[in-house]
C-alpha positions in Angstrom: 195.2 197.3 -174.3 194.7 195.4 -177.3 191.6 193.6 -175.3 190.0 196.5 -174.5 189.7 197.6 -178.1 188.0 194.1 -179.6 185.5 194.5 -176.4 184.6 197.8 -177.3 184.4 196.7 -180.8 182.4 193.3 -179.8 180.6 195.6 -178.1 179.6 198.3 -180.8 179.0 195.1 -183.5 176.0 194.1 -180.2 174.3 197.0 -179.7 174.5 197.5 -183.3 172.5 194.4 -183.8 170.5 194.6 -181.0 169.8 198.4 -182.2 168.7 196.6 -186.3 166.5 194.2 -184.7 164.6 196.3 -182.0 163.6 198.9 -184.8 162.5 195.8 -186.6 159.9 194.4 -184.0 159.5 197.7 -182.4 156.2 198.4 -184.7 152.9 198.0 -183.9 151.5 196.2 -186.6 154.7 193.6 -186.8 153.9 193.3 -183.1 150.6 192.1 -183.8 151.4 189.7 -187.2 154.0 188.3 -184.3 151.1 187.4 -181.7 149.4 186.4 -184.2 151.7 183.5 -185.9 153.3 182.9 -182.7 149.6 181.7 -182.0 148.7 180.3 -185.5 151.8 178.2 -186.1 151.3 179.1 -189.9 149.1 181.2 -191.6 148.8 182.8 -195.3 148.1 186.4 -195.7 144.8 186.4 -196.3 144.4 185.4 -192.6 146.9 187.8 -191.0 144.7 190.1 -192.9 141.5 190.0 -191.8 142.7 188.9 -188.5 144.6 192.3 -188.2 141.8 194.0 -190.5 144.4 195.6 -192.6 144.6 196.0 -196.8 147.5 192.8 -198.2 149.6 195.8 -199.6 150.5 196.3 -195.8 149.8 193.0 -194.7 152.7 192.6 -197.0 155.0 195.2 -196.7 154.9 193.9 -193.2 156.0 190.2 -193.4 158.2 191.5 -195.9 160.3 193.5 -193.5 160.0 190.5 -191.1 161.5 188.2 -193.5 164.1 190.2 -194.3 165.4 190.4 -191.1 164.7 186.7 -190.9 162.4 186.2 -188.0 159.4 185.3 -190.3 159.6 182.8 -192.8 157.7 182.2 -195.9 157.0 178.4 -197.7 155.0 178.1 -200.6 152.6 175.7 -201.0 150.8 175.2 -203.9 149.2 178.4 -205.1 149.5 180.0 -201.6 152.2 181.5 -199.4 152.4 180.2 -195.4 154.2 182.6 -192.4 155.6 181.1 -189.7 157.9 182.4 -186.9 161.6 181.2 -186.9 161.6 180.4 -183.6 165.4 180.0 -183.9 166.5 183.6 -185.0 164.0 184.4 -182.5 166.2 182.9 -179.6 169.2 184.6 -181.3 167.5 188.2 -180.9 166.9 187.5 -177.1 170.2 186.7 -177.2 171.7 190.0 -178.4 169.0 191.9 -176.6 170.3 190.3 -173.2 173.9 191.2 -174.4 172.3 194.6 -175.3 170.7 195.2 -172.0 174.1 193.9 -170.1 176.3 196.8 -171.9 173.8 199.5 -171.2 173.8 198.7 -167.5 175.2 201.7 -165.8 178.5 200.1 -163.6 178.1 200.4 -160.0 180.9 203.1 -158.6 
């Protein structure tokens, strides 16, 4: 009985983590930012802002959300801040989403 309760708890945690992550990446501008970073590897805010035709404040807001989720990393070089994808975290996200998909699959009865 205890193993079943523990499995249910782990499933809940997995689902909760997956939902948080999906909420962060499920935004059209953030998806575009992620795609740009995947192409450019490392970009400044102004690079992203110009390529996506966004204001600096909107770009910074979405980068901040992605940074909080540890999906994007920032590195200061001189006066400029460079952003890049955290591929390790993206791999973790893929694993969590795969677990989430397994958890929500209906059982064949």
